[in-house]
C-alpha positions, 0 to 999 in steps of 0.5 A: 492122375486125371486126363487134364493133369496128364495133358498139363504135365511137361513133356518130360513129366508126361514121359516119366508118367508113361514110363510107369505104364511101359518102360520102352523109352521111345514109346514113352516119348511118343506118348508124351509128345502126342498130348493133349488127349481128349479121352482115355480111349484116345490114349489107348488107341495111340498107345497100341498104334505106337507099340505096334510100330516099335523095333524089337529093341524097344520091346526088349527094354520094356520086358527088362522092367518086369520081374519074373513071375512071382519074383517081386523082390528083384523088381523092387531093386531094379524098378521101384516105380513099377514094383507095387503095380507088378505085385498087384498084377501078379497076385495070382502067384502069391497064393499058389502052391509051393510046387507050382511056384518052384516050377514057375521059377525053374521054367522062367530061368530056362525061358530066360536062358533060351530067349534072352528075356523073361517070360512076359504074360499079362498076369492080371486075373490069372492063377499061378497054374494058368501062368505056368501052363502058358509058360510051358506052352510058350517056352518051346517057341522060337525067340522070334515068336516069343518076342511077338508073343511077349510084345502082345502081352506087354501091350495088354499090361500097358493098357491096363496100367494106363486105364488104372492110373487115369481112372483111379482119380475121381475125375471123369475120364471117358471110361465108365467106372465099375 
């Protein structure tokens, strides 16, 4: 998708496009309503601003669109439009030792039981061990703290997805390729 194409979509089409980057409905509507965007950077700035001002309920809706780390099958069933993206983002978990994956799965379930949502981390470029270490350090936090931590990780994921989905075209976007 080029920046021009994104700006020319209908509001509902643009909201659907943004939902592939983040599943918070209010965020998607605000992103679609703010068009046209002049640069990819302007999208990223606005995305961050909108995200920071959403209620926790919207964060929780966005978190629901993620699979547990390493559990791509659950995502394919629930959110087909983002399953390939999540699989690429979680590639570090695919080559992990079975013991690390088992511990990730176990602690993910414990985290879900404690906090009511799955562990969210921007997994791009992280090994399964680093994700496990982060999970171990965060599982002890309060749910209030974890909503904040997960929201910070979610916006990182969202910004990466926006950048990737716009810059994957051959059109100039305002952000250098490389």
